[in-house]
A tleap script that builds the chain and sets N, CA, C and O, in Angstrom:
source leaprc.protein.ff14SB
mol = sequence {
  NMET GLU PRO GLY HIE ASP SER LYS LEU LEU
  ARG LEU PHE ILE GLY GLU ALA ASP LYS LEU
  GLY HIE GLN PRO LEU TYR GLU ALA ILE LEU
  PHE GLU ALA LYS LYS GLN GLN VAL ALA GLY
  CYS THR VAL LEU ARG GLY ILE MET SER PHE
  GLY ALA SER SER LEU VAL HIE THR ALA LYS
  LEU ILE GLU ILE SER GLN ASP LEU PRO ILE
  VAL ILE GLU ILE ILE ASP VAL GLU ASP LYS
  ILE ASN ALA PHE ALA GLU THR ALA GLY GLN
  MET LEU GLU GLN THR GLY CYS GLY GLY LEU
  MET THR ILE GLU LYS ALA SER VAL LEU TYR
  TYR LYS PRO ARG VAL GLN ARG LYS LYS ASP
  CLYS
}
set mol.1.N position { 65.044 -149.052 -64.195 }
set mol.1.CA position { 63.800 -148.495 -64.697 }
set mol.1.C position { 63.939 -148.341 -66.207 }
set mol.1.O position { 64.908 -147.762 -66.698 }
set mol.2.N position { 62.968 -148.862 -66.925 }
set mol.2.CA position { 63.003 -148.847 -68.381 }
set mol.2.C position { 61.971 -147.871 -68.946 }
set mol.2.O position { 60.851 -147.793 -68.442 }
set mol.3.N position { 62.345 -147.127 -69.989 }
set mol.3.CA position { 61.349 -146.271 -70.650 }
set mol.3.C position { 60.179 -147.117 -71.152 }
set mol.3.O position { 60.350 -148.275 -71.531 }
set mol.4.N position { 59.018 -146.532 -71.146 }
set mol.4.CA position { 57.825 -147.226 -71.604 }
set mol.4.C position { 57.063 -147.903 -70.487 }
set mol.4.O position { 55.892 -148.242 -70.654 }
set mol.5.N position { 57.710 -148.105 -69.347 }
set mol.5.CA position { 57.027 -148.722 -68.210 }
set mol.5.C position { 56.320 -147.650 -67.389 }
set mol.5.O position { 56.815 -146.533 -67.235 }
set mol.6.N position { 55.169 -148.012 -66.876 }
set mol.6.CA position { 54.482 -147.097 -65.980 }
set mol.6.C position { 55.241 -147.039 -64.671 }
set mol.6.O position { 55.592 -148.065 -64.088 }
set mol.7.N position { 55.481 -145.856 -64.236 }
set mol.7.CA position { 56.204 -145.632 -62.995 }
set mol.7.C position { 55.374 -144.737 -62.104 }
set mol.7.O position { 54.248 -144.374 -62.444 }
set mol.8.N position { 55.932 -144.387 -60.970 }
set mol.8.CA position { 55.271 -143.492 -60.031 }
set mol.8.C position { 56.221 -142.354 -59.676 }
set mol.8.O position { 57.440 -142.522 -59.638 }
set mol.9.N position { 55.628 -141.195 -59.418 }
set mol.9.CA position { 56.370 -140.017 -58.996 }
set mol.9.C position { 55.932 -139.687 -57.582 }
set mol.9.O position { 54.762 -139.394 -57.336 }
set mol.10.N position { 56.872 -139.737 -56.662 }
set mol.10.CA position { 56.636 -139.348 -55.277 }
set mol.10.C position { 57.088 -137.910 -55.138 }
set mol.10.O position { 58.219 -137.576 -55.493 }
set mol.11.N position { 56.232 -137.068 -54.635 }
set mol.11.CA position { 56.557 -135.647 -54.494 }
set mol.11.C position { 56.338 -135.249 -53.043 }
set mol.11.O position { 55.269 -135.482 -52.477 }
set mol.12.N position { 57.359 -134.645 -52.448 }
set mol.12.CA position { 57.277 -134.169 -51.070 }
set mol.12.C position { 57.437 -132.655 -51.051 }
set mol.12.O position { 58.292 -132.101 -51.742 }
set mol.13.N position { 56.617 -132.005 -50.267 }
set mol.13.CA position { 56.656 -130.559 -50.091 }
set mol.13.C position { 57.037 -130.289 -48.641 }
set mol.13.O position { 56.300 -130.647 -47.722 }
set mol.14.N position { 58.178 -129.663 -48.441 }
set mol.14.CA position { 58.662 -129.376 -47.095 }
set mol.14.C position { 59.233 -127.957 -47.069 }
set mol.14.O position { 59.186 -127.248 -48.074 }
set mol.15.N position { 59.766 -127.551 -45.930 }
set mol.15.CA position { 60.412 -126.247 -45.814 }
set mol.15.C position { 61.924 -126.384 -45.821 }
set mol.15.O position { 62.469 -127.399 -45.387 }
set mol.16.N position { 62.586 -125.369 -46.312 }
set mol.16.CA position { 64.045 -125.376 -46.398 }
set mol.16.C position { 64.697 -125.477 -45.013 }
set mol.16.O position { 65.789 -126.032 -44.889 }
set mol.17.N position { 64.053 -124.956 -43.990 }
set mol.17.CA position { 64.616 -124.962 -42.639 }
set mol.17.C position { 64.372 -126.279 -41.900 }
set mol.17.O position { 64.919 -126.481 -40.816 }
set mol.18.N position { 63.560 -127.179 -42.468 }
set mol.18.CA position { 63.256 -128.454 -41.810 }
set mol.18.C position { 64.527 -129.291 -41.698 }
set mol.18.O position { 65.297 -129.408 -42.652 }
set mol.19.N position { 64.731 -129.866 -40.526 }
set mol.19.CA position { 65.946 -130.647 -40.270 }
set mol.19.C position { 65.590 -132.014 -39.709 }
set mol.19.O position { 64.569 -132.188 -39.043 }
set mol.20.N position { 66.448 -132.972 -39.993 }
set mol.20.CA position { 66.393 -134.295 -39.379 }
set mol.20.C position { 67.692 -134.412 -38.601 }
set mol.20.O position { 68.746 -134.677 -39.180 }
set mol.21.N position { 67.619 -134.217 -37.292 }
set mol.21.CA position { 68.834 -134.068 -36.501 }
set mol.21.C position { 69.469 -132.735 -36.865 }
set mol.21.O position { 68.832 -131.686 -36.781 }
set mol.22.N position { 70.743 -132.790 -37.275 }
set mol.22.CA position { 71.437 -131.558 -37.684 }
set mol.22.C position { 71.527 -131.401 -39.200 }
set mol.22.O position { 72.127 -130.444 -39.691 }
set mol.23.N position { 70.934 -132.333 -39.940 }
set mol.23.CA position { 71.021 -132.346 -41.400 }
set mol.23.C position { 69.736 -131.777 -42.005 }
set mol.23.O position { 68.643 -132.067 -41.517 }
set mol.24.N position { 69.856 -130.973 -43.060 }
set mol.24.CA position { 68.631 -130.517 -43.737 }
set mol.24.C position { 67.794 -131.735 -44.161 }
set mol.24.O position { 68.334 -132.714 -44.678 }
set mol.25.N position { 66.488 -131.667 -43.942 }
set mol.25.CA position { 65.609 -132.793 -44.248 }
set mol.25.C position { 65.668 -133.165 -45.723 }
set mol.25.O position { 65.675 -134.348 -46.062 }
set mol.26.N position { 65.712 -132.161 -46.612 }
set mol.26.CA position { 65.757 -132.463 -48.050 }
set mol.26.C position { 66.998 -133.260 -48.406 }
set mol.26.O position { 66.953 -134.138 -49.267 }
set mol.27.N position { 68.107 -132.955 -47.743 }
set mol.27.CA position { 69.358 -133.670 -47.994 }
set mol.27.C position { 69.272 -135.106 -47.463 }
set mol.27.O position { 69.709 -136.048 -48.125 }
set mol.28.N position { 68.711 -135.259 -46.276 }
set mol.28.CA position { 68.558 -136.596 -45.683 }
set mol.28.C position { 67.674 -137.475 -46.568 }
set mol.28.O position { 67.957 -138.659 -46.752 }
set mol.29.N position { 66.606 -136.894 -47.114 }
set mol.29.CA position { 65.696 -137.648 -47.984 }
set mol.29.C position { 66.401 -138.054 -49.278 }
set mol.29.O position { 66.290 -139.201 -49.709 }
set mol.30.N position { 67.122 -137.125 -49.896 }
set mol.30.CA position { 67.831 -137.439 -51.142 }
set mol.30.C position { 68.852 -138.560 -50.929 }
set mol.30.O position { 68.913 -139.500 -51.722 }
set mol.31.N position { 69.651 -138.466 -49.864 }
set mol.31.CA position { 70.673 -139.488 -49.646 }
set mol.31.C position { 70.058 -140.833 -49.259 }
set mol.31.O position { 70.618 -141.883 -49.572 }
set mol.32.N position { 68.913 -140.808 -48.582 }
set mol.32.CA position { 68.225 -142.067 -48.267 }
set mol.32.C position { 67.669 -142.686 -49.549 }
set mol.32.O position { 67.707 -143.906 -49.710 }
set mol.33.N position { 67.152 -141.857 -50.465 }
set mol.33.CA position { 66.660 -142.354 -51.755 }
set mol.33.C position { 67.801 -142.989 -52.545 }
set mol.33.O position { 67.627 -144.041 -53.161 }
set mol.34.N position { 68.965 -142.349 -52.524 }
set mol.34.CA position { 70.138 -142.899 -53.208 }
set mol.34.C position { 70.550 -144.226 -52.582 }
set mol.34.O position { 70.880 -145.176 -53.292 }
set mol.35.N position { 70.530 -144.289 -51.246 }
set mol.35.CA position { 70.880 -145.513 -50.525 }
set mol.35.C position { 69.929 -146.654 -50.889 }
set mol.35.O position { 70.350 -147.804 -51.013 }
set mol.36.N position { 68.644 -146.329 -51.059 }
set mol.36.CA position { 67.657 -147.347 -51.418 }
set mol.36.C position { 67.612 -147.595 -52.928 }
set mol.36.O position { 66.774 -148.359 -53.406 }
set mol.37.N position { 68.499 -146.961 -53.667 }
set mol.37.CA position { 68.682 -147.154 -55.100 }
set mol.37.C position { 67.427 -146.881 -55.920 }
set mol.37.O position { 67.093 -147.641 -56.830 }
set mol.38.N position { 66.729 -145.781 -55.590 }
set mol.38.CA position { 65.623 -145.389 -56.461 }
set mol.38.C position { 66.219 -144.807 -57.737 }
set mol.38.O position { 67.383 -144.407 -57.757 }
set mol.39.N position { 65.429 -144.762 -58.790 }
set mol.39.CA position { 65.935 -144.360 -60.106 }
set mol.39.C position { 66.412 -142.912 -60.145 }
set mol.39.O position { 67.422 -142.610 -60.781 }
set mol.40.N position { 65.697 -142.015 -59.472 }
set mol.40.CA position { 66.107 -140.617 -59.509 }
set mol.40.C position { 65.419 -139.780 -58.465 }
set mol.40.O position { 64.300 -140.073 -58.044 }
set mol.41.N position { 66.114 -138.719 -58.046 }
set mol.41.CA position { 65.593 -137.799 -57.042 }
set mol.41.C position { 66.119 -136.405 -57.354 }
set mol.41.O position { 67.311 -136.232 -57.610 }
set mol.42.N position { 65.236 -135.412 -57.335 }
set mol.42.CA position { 65.620 -134.025 -57.565 }
set mol.42.C position { 65.022 -133.164 -56.469 }
set mol.42.O position { 63.858 -133.330 -56.106 }
set mol.43.N position { 65.820 -132.242 -55.939 }
set mol.43.CA position { 65.356 -131.293 -54.933 }
set mol.43.C position { 65.245 -129.926 -55.606 }
set mol.43.O position { 66.206 -129.432 -56.196 }
set mol.44.N position { 64.065 -129.328 -55.509 }
set mol.44.CA position { 63.791 -128.029 -56.123 }
set mol.44.C position { 63.479 -127.006 -55.038 }
set mol.44.O position { 62.748 -127.303 -54.093 }
set mol.45.N position { 64.027 -125.815 -55.169 }
set mol.45.CA position { 63.770 -124.735 -54.216 }
set mol.45.C position { 62.766 -123.776 -54.834 }
set mol.45.O position { 62.962 -123.281 -55.944 }
set mol.46.N position { 61.697 -123.522 -54.107 }
set mol.46.CA position { 60.653 -122.624 -54.597 }
set mol.46.C position { 60.880 -121.190 -54.163 }
set mol.46.O position { 61.744 -120.910 -53.332 }
set mol.47.N position { 60.103 -120.289 -54.729 }
set mol.47.CA position { 60.219 -118.877 -54.361 }
set mol.47.C position { 59.033 -118.384 -53.545 }
set mol.47.O position { 59.091 -117.304 -52.958 }
set mol.48.N position { 57.944 -119.178 -53.502 }
set mol.48.CA position { 56.776 -118.747 -52.749 }
set mol.48.C position { 55.858 -119.937 -52.520 }
set mol.48.O position { 55.694 -120.779 -53.402 }
set mol.49.N position { 55.249 -120.007 -51.315 }
set mol.49.CA position { 54.330 -121.110 -51.039 }
set mol.49.C position { 53.473 -120.803 -49.819 }
set mol.49.O position { 53.748 -119.874 -49.060 }
set mol.50.N position { 52.423 -121.611 -49.649 }
set mol.50.CA position { 51.714 -121.711 -48.383 }
set mol.50.C position { 51.142 -123.109 -48.316 }
set mol.50.O position { 50.973 -123.769 -49.341 }
set mol.51.N position { 50.845 -123.558 -47.122 }
set mol.51.CA position { 50.339 -124.911 -46.943 }
set mol.51.C position { 49.305 -124.954 -45.847 }
set mol.51.O position { 48.521 -124.020 -45.682 }
set mol.52.N position { 49.303 -126.046 -45.091 }
set mol.52.CA position { 48.283 -126.284 -44.068 }
set mol.52.C position { 48.216 -125.170 -43.025 }
set mol.52.O position { 47.144 -124.898 -42.485 }
set mol.53.N position { 49.336 -124.530 -42.736 }
set mol.53.CA position { 49.347 -123.462 -41.726 }
set mol.53.C position { 48.851 -122.129 -42.289 }
set mol.53.O position { 48.590 -121.194 -41.531 }
set mol.54.N position { 48.719 -122.038 -43.611 }
set mol.54.CA position { 48.328 -120.812 -44.328 }
set mol.54.C position { 49.356 -119.692 -44.221 }
set mol.54.O position { 49.085 -118.572 -44.653 }
set mol.55.N position { 50.523 -119.966 -43.659 }
set mol.55.CA position { 51.592 -118.978 -43.594 }
set mol.55.C position { 52.273 -118.907 -44.958 }
set mol.55.O position { 52.701 -119.927 -45.498 }
set mol.56.N position { 52.372 -117.701 -45.510 }
set mol.56.CA position { 53.015 -117.532 -46.818 }
set mol.56.C position { 54.520 -117.411 -46.621 }
set mol.56.O position { 54.996 -116.580 -45.848 }
set mol.57.N position { 55.258 -118.253 -47.333 }
set mol.57.CA position { 56.723 -118.211 -47.333 }
set mol.57.C position { 57.132 -117.630 -48.681 }
set mol.57.O position { 56.683 -118.102 -49.726 }
set mol.58.N position { 57.984 -116.606 -48.659 }
set mol.58.CA position { 58.366 -115.963 -49.909 }
set mol.58.C position { 59.800 -115.465 -49.860 }
set mol.58.O position { 60.318 -115.128 -48.795 }
set mol.59.N position { 60.431 -115.423 -51.013 }
set mol.59.CA position { 61.788 -114.887 -51.117 }
set mol.59.C position { 61.767 -113.362 -51.091 }
set mol.59.O position { 62.822 -112.736 -50.989 }
set mol.60.N position { 60.591 -112.755 -51.181 }
set mol.60.CA position { 60.471 -111.298 -51.206 }
set mol.60.C position { 60.733 -110.665 -49.845 }
set mol.60.O position { 61.276 -109.564 -49.763 }
set mol.61.N position { 60.350 -111.358 -48.782 }
set mol.61.CA position { 60.500 -110.810 -47.438 }
set mol.61.C position { 61.712 -111.435 -46.767 }
set mol.61.O position { 61.761 -112.648 -46.565 }
set mol.62.N position { 62.675 -110.614 -46.427 }
set mol.62.CA position { 63.944 -111.108 -45.895 }
set mol.62.C position { 63.755 -111.933 -44.629 }
set mol.62.O position { 64.456 -112.927 -44.435 }
set mol.63.N position { 62.815 -111.539 -43.755 }
set mol.63.CA position { 62.650 -112.253 -42.488 }
set mol.63.C position { 62.003 -113.617 -42.658 }
set mol.63.O position { 62.151 -114.466 -41.779 }
set mol.64.N position { 61.289 -113.863 -43.756 }
set mol.64.CA position { 60.636 -115.155 -43.979 }
set mol.64.C position { 61.426 -116.001 -44.980 }
set mol.64.O position { 61.169 -117.197 -45.120 }
set mol.65.N position { 62.375 -115.391 -45.667 }
set mol.65.CA position { 63.065 -116.099 -46.742 }
set mol.65.C position { 64.022 -117.182 -46.237 }
set mol.65.O position { 64.654 -117.863 -47.045 }
set mol.66.N position { 64.139 -117.352 -44.919 }
set mol.66.CA position { 64.993 -118.404 -44.375 }
set mol.66.C position { 64.351 -119.782 -44.532 }
set mol.66.O position { 65.041 -120.796 -44.432 }
set mol.67.N position { 63.047 -119.833 -44.776 }
set mol.67.CA position { 62.338 -121.117 -44.840 }
set mol.67.C position { 61.537 -121.214 -46.138 }
set mol.67.O position { 60.312 -121.339 -46.120 }
set mol.68.N position { 62.248 -121.153 -47.258 }
set mol.68.CA position { 61.580 -121.221 -48.558 }
set mol.68.C position { 61.083 -122.636 -48.824 }
set mol.68.O position { 61.570 -123.593 -48.223 }
set mol.69.N position { 60.109 -122.769 -49.729 }
set mol.69.CA position { 59.570 -124.097 -50.022 }
set mol.69.C position { 60.582 -124.974 -50.759 }
set mol.69.O position { 61.356 -124.504 -51.593 }
set mol.70.N position { 60.547 -126.261 -50.421 }
set mol.70.CA position { 61.370 -127.267 -51.087 }
set mol.70.C position { 60.432 -128.353 -51.607 }
set mol.70.O position { 59.558 -128.837 -50.887 }
set mol.71.N position { 60.629 -128.725 -52.870 }
set mol.71.CA position { 59.885 -129.836 -53.462 }
set mol.71.C position { 60.902 -130.912 -53.821 }
set mol.71.O position { 61.904 -130.644 -54.484 }
set mol.72.N position { 60.628 -132.123 -53.374 }
set mol.72.CA position { 61.508 -133.255 -53.674 }
set mol.72.C position { 60.719 -134.201 -54.567 }
set mol.72.O position { 59.642 -134.666 -54.192 }
set mol.73.N position { 61.257 -134.483 -55.748 }
set mol.73.CA position { 60.598 -135.400 -56.676 }
set mol.73.C position { 61.446 -136.658 -56.806 }
set mol.73.O position { 62.649 -136.600 -57.063 }
set mol.74.N position { 60.782 -137.800 -56.621 }
set mol.74.CA position { 61.459 -139.092 -56.674 }
set mol.74.C position { 60.672 -139.989 -57.623 }
set mol.74.O position { 59.456 -140.128 -57.493 }
set mol.75.N position { 61.373 -140.593 -58.574 }
set mol.75.CA position { 60.686 -141.423 -59.574 }
set mol.75.C position { 61.295 -142.814 -59.636 }
set mol.75.O position { 62.511 -142.988 -59.553 }
set mol.76.N position { 60.420 -143.797 -59.783 }
set mol.76.CA position { 60.850 -145.183 -59.977 }
set mol.76.C position { 59.601 -146.019 -60.221 }
set mol.76.O position { 58.503 -145.483 -60.365 }
set mol.77.N position { 59.778 -147.330 -60.267 }
set mol.77.CA position { 58.641 -148.233 -60.427 }
set mol.77.C position { 57.798 -148.200 -59.154 }
set mol.77.O position { 58.276 -147.805 -58.091 }
set mol.78.N position { 56.560 -148.613 -59.274 }
set mol.78.CA position { 55.596 -148.488 -58.183 }
set mol.78.C position { 56.049 -149.128 -56.872 }
set mol.78.O position { 55.907 -148.520 -55.811 }
set mol.79.N position { 56.584 -150.332 -56.928 }
set mol.79.CA position { 56.997 -151.024 -55.701 }
set mol.79.C position { 58.061 -150.241 -54.931 }
set mol.79.O position { 57.981 -150.093 -53.711 }
set mol.80.N position { 59.055 -149.743 -55.664 }
set mol.80.CA position { 60.136 -148.996 -55.011 }
set mol.80.C position { 59.631 -147.673 -54.444 }
set mol.80.O position { 60.051 -147.252 -53.366 }
set mol.81.N position { 58.727 -147.020 -55.175 }
set mol.81.CA position { 58.170 -145.745 -54.692 }
set mol.81.C position { 57.326 -145.976 -53.452 }
set mol.81.O position { 57.427 -145.218 -52.488 }
set mol.82.N position { 56.502 -147.002 -53.460 }
set mol.82.CA position { 55.678 -147.291 -52.285 }
set mol.82.C position { 56.550 -147.586 -51.059 }
set mol.82.O position { 56.248 -147.131 -49.956 }
set mol.83.N position { 57.620 -148.341 -51.253 }
set mol.83.CA position { 58.533 -148.647 -50.152 }
set mol.83.C position { 59.221 -147.378 -49.652 }
set mol.83.O position { 59.369 -147.175 -48.447 }
set mol.84.N position { 59.643 -146.522 -50.598 }
set mol.84.CA position { 60.326 -145.302 -50.170 }
set mol.84.C position { 59.355 -144.306 -49.539 }
set mol.84.O position { 59.745 -143.548 -48.650 }
set mol.85.N position { 58.107 -144.295 -49.981 }
set mol.85.CA position { 57.115 -143.397 -49.389 }
set mol.85.C position { 56.951 -143.690 -47.899 }
set mol.85.O position { 56.761 -142.777 -47.094 }
set mol.86.N position { 57.026 -144.949 -47.548 }
set mol.86.CA position { 56.942 -145.336 -46.135 }
set mol.86.C position { 58.132 -144.764 -45.357 }
set mol.86.O position { 57.969 -144.212 -44.268 }
set mol.87.N position { 59.315 -144.904 -45.925 }
set mol.87.CA position { 60.527 -144.359 -45.299 }
set mol.87.C position { 60.427 -142.844 -45.175 }
set mol.87.O position { 60.712 -142.286 -44.115 }
set mol.88.N position { 60.023 -142.181 -46.252 }
set mol.88.CA position { 59.912 -140.717 -46.248 }
set mol.88.C position { 58.879 -140.256 -45.229 }
set mol.88.O position { 59.088 -139.252 -44.548 }
set mol.89.N position { 57.780 -140.968 -45.119 }
set mol.89.CA position { 56.754 -140.634 -44.136 }
set mol.89.C position { 57.293 -140.708 -42.719 }
set mol.89.O position { 56.983 -139.857 -41.886 }
set mol.90.N position { 58.097 -141.720 -42.446 }
set mol.90.CA position { 58.719 -141.845 -41.122 }
set mol.90.C position { 59.678 -140.688 -40.863 }
set mol.90.O position { 59.748 -140.170 -39.748 }
set mol.91.N position { 60.414 -140.285 -41.894 }
set mol.91.CA position { 61.343 -139.163 -41.749 }
set mol.91.C position { 60.581 -137.871 -41.459 }
set mol.91.O position { 60.998 -137.082 -40.610 }
set mol.92.N position { 59.470 -137.653 -42.156 }
set mol.92.CA position { 58.650 -136.464 -41.904 }
set mol.92.C position { 58.102 -136.482 -40.482 }
set mol.92.O position { 58.101 -135.455 -39.802 }
set mol.93.N position { 57.641 -137.632 -40.036 }
set mol.93.CA position { 57.100 -137.758 -38.675 }
set mol.93.C position { 58.171 -137.451 -37.629 }
set mol.93.O position { 57.883 -136.806 -36.621 }
set mol.94.N position { 59.396 -137.904 -37.858 }
set mol.94.CA position { 60.487 -137.670 -36.902 }
set mol.94.C position { 60.767 -136.190 -36.714 }
set mol.94.O position { 61.117 -135.757 -35.616 }
set mol.95.N position { 60.617 -135.408 -37.781 }
set mol.95.CA position { 60.941 -133.988 -37.690 }
set mol.95.C position { 59.837 -133.195 -37.007 }
set mol.95.O position { 60.116 -132.195 -36.345 }
set mol.96.N position { 58.592 -133.624 -37.157 }
set mol.96.CA position { 57.466 -132.867 -36.617 }
set mol.96.C position { 57.240 -131.550 -37.346 }
set mol.96.O position { 56.499 -130.697 -36.858 }
set mol.97.N position { 57.863 -131.371 -38.504 }
set mol.97.CA position { 57.799 -130.104 -39.235 }
set mol.97.C position { 56.557 -129.972 -40.111 }
set mol.97.O position { 56.231 -128.868 -40.547 }
set mol.98.N position { 55.874 -131.054 -40.371 }
set mol.98.CA position { 54.740 -130.993 -41.287 }
set mol.98.C position { 55.216 -131.121 -42.719 }
set mol.98.O position { 56.403 -131.318 -42.977 }
set mol.99.N position { 54.280 -131.009 -43.647 }
set mol.99.CA position { 54.611 -131.129 -45.060 }
set mol.99.C position { 53.489 -131.814 -45.805 }
set mol.99.O position { 52.396 -131.995 -45.269 }
set mol.100.N position { 53.754 -132.191 -47.024 }
set mol.100.CA position { 52.777 -132.852 -47.882 }
set mol.100.C position { 53.519 -133.867 -48.726 }
set mol.100.O position { 54.627 -133.608 -49.194 }
set mol.101.N position { 52.896 -135.038 -48.920 }
set mol.101.CA position { 53.498 -136.072 -49.758 }
set mol.101.C position { 52.422 -136.598 -50.697 }
set mol.101.O position { 51.323 -136.938 -50.259 }
set mol.102.N position { 52.736 -136.664 -51.987 }
set mol.102.CA position { 51.793 -137.170 -52.984 }
set mol.102.C position { 52.481 -138.221 -53.848 }
set mol.102.O position { 53.706 -138.249 -53.961 }
set mol.103.N position { 51.672 -139.078 -54.451 }
set mol.103.CA position { 52.166 -140.039 -55.445 }
set mol.103.C position { 51.267 -139.921 -56.660 }
set mol.103.O position { 50.042 -139.872 -56.544 }
set mol.104.N position { 51.888 -139.877 -57.819 }
set mol.104.CA position { 51.105 -139.851 -59.051 }
set mol.104.C position { 51.731 -140.753 -60.107 }
set mol.104.O position { 52.910 -141.100 -60.036 }
set mol.105.N position { 50.927 -141.117 -61.067 }
set mol.105.CA position { 51.370 -141.971 -62.170 }
set mol.105.C position { 52.308 -141.172 -63.069 }
set mol.105.O position { 52.092 -139.986 -63.316 }
set mol.106.N position { 53.346 -141.837 -63.549 }
set mol.106.CA position { 54.297 -141.200 -64.459 }
set mol.106.C position { 54.664 -142.182 -65.559 }
set mol.106.O position { 54.859 -143.368 -65.292 }
set mol.107.N position { 54.759 -141.707 -66.775 }
set mol.107.CA position { 55.217 -142.518 -67.903 }
set mol.107.C position { 56.635 -142.091 -68.246 }
set mol.107.O position { 56.865 -140.943 -68.628 }
set mol.108.N position { 57.568 -142.991 -68.115 }
set mol.108.CA position { 58.969 -142.687 -68.399 }
set mol.108.C position { 59.190 -142.771 -69.904 }
set mol.108.O position { 58.960 -143.812 -70.520 }
set mol.109.N position { 59.631 -141.678 -70.479 }
set mol.109.CA position { 59.882 -141.626 -71.921 }
set mol.109.C position { 61.354 -141.814 -72.253 }
set mol.109.O position { 61.700 -142.330 -73.316 }
set mol.110.N position { 62.216 -141.392 -71.338 }
set mol.110.CA position { 63.657 -141.455 -71.594 }
set mol.110.C position { 64.361 -141.543 -70.248 }
set mol.110.O position { 64.071 -140.764 -69.340 }
set mol.111.N position { 65.291 -142.495 -70.117 }
set mol.111.CA position { 66.054 -142.631 -68.884 }
set mol.111.C position { 67.378 -143.293 -69.192 }
set mol.111.O position { 67.439 -144.507 -69.386 }
set mol.112.N position { 68.439 -142.505 -69.238 }
set mol.112.CA position { 69.779 -143.018 -69.512 }
set mol.112.C position { 70.783 -142.207 -68.721 }
set mol.112.O position { 70.568 -141.021 -68.470 }
set mol.113.N position { 71.884 -142.838 -68.325 }
set mol.113.CA position { 72.932 -142.076 -67.627 }
set mol.113.C position { 73.636 -141.135 -68.584 }
set mol.113.O position { 73.603 -141.328 -69.799 }
set mol.114.N position { 74.265 -140.127 -68.036 }
set mol.114.CA position { 75.020 -139.162 -68.822 }
set mol.114.C position { 76.227 -139.842 -69.476 }
set mol.114.O position { 76.914 -140.644 -68.843 }
set mol.115.N position { 76.473 -139.521 -70.723 }
set mol.115.CA position { 77.649 -140.034 -71.427 }
set mol.115.C position { 78.840 -139.196 -70.970 }
set mol.115.O position { 78.817 -137.969 -71.066 }
set mol.116.N position { 79.876 -139.862 -70.474 }
set mol.116.CA position { 81.042 -139.131 -69.973 }
set mol.116.C position { 81.876 -138.642 -71.147 }
set mol.116.O position { 82.288 -139.421 -72.007 }
set mol.117.N position { 82.115 -137.338 -71.163 }
set mol.117.CA position { 82.923 -136.738 -72.211 }
set mol.117.C position { 84.348 -136.570 -71.717 }
set mol.117.O position { 84.605 -136.679 -70.518 }
set mol.118.N position { 85.280 -136.305 -72.628 }
set mol.118.CA position { 86.689 -136.160 -72.270 }
set mol.118.C position { 86.901 -135.135 -71.179 }
set mol.118.O position { 87.667 -135.387 -70.249 }
set mol.119.N position { 86.246 -133.980 -71.259 }
set mol.119.CA position { 86.464 -132.932 -70.272 }
set mol.119.C position { 85.835 -133.278 -68.915 }
set mol.119.O position { 86.206 -132.672 -67.909 }
set mol.120.N position { 84.891 -134.237 -68.854 }
set mol.120.CA position { 84.276 -134.666 -67.597 }
set mol.120.C position { 85.195 -135.580 -66.799 }
set mol.120.O position { 85.014 -135.716 -65.589 }
set mol.121.N position { 86.154 -136.197 -67.428 }
set mol.121.CA position { 87.012 -137.199 -66.774 }
set mol.121.C position { 88.033 -136.576 -65.867 }
set mol.121.O position { 88.825 -137.286 -65.248 }
savepdb mol mol.pdb
quit
């Protein structure tokens, strides 16, 4: 993926307790994205949310804080995102947990690997 090219951002909204088999769904999605060699994937943990069920999930209430919101952002060129969206949709369907998936246009301004420093080696 090169800076200056129009790309797409795939965003998935799921719950922290959602699982695919015995693995957290967010983890399964990230590792599948890595396997399919998408440019990047980040998993973010939220502190409060509600969705189609209208149930509020919050870190404030101890009994509900087991299922905090998770947002997964995946970026790459349009073809790769469209292909991965299909895979992610199948993964969501397998869990039966529900969720939300969106795609939006993204302009990549900077994309380079981390420079390894002496202390990182």
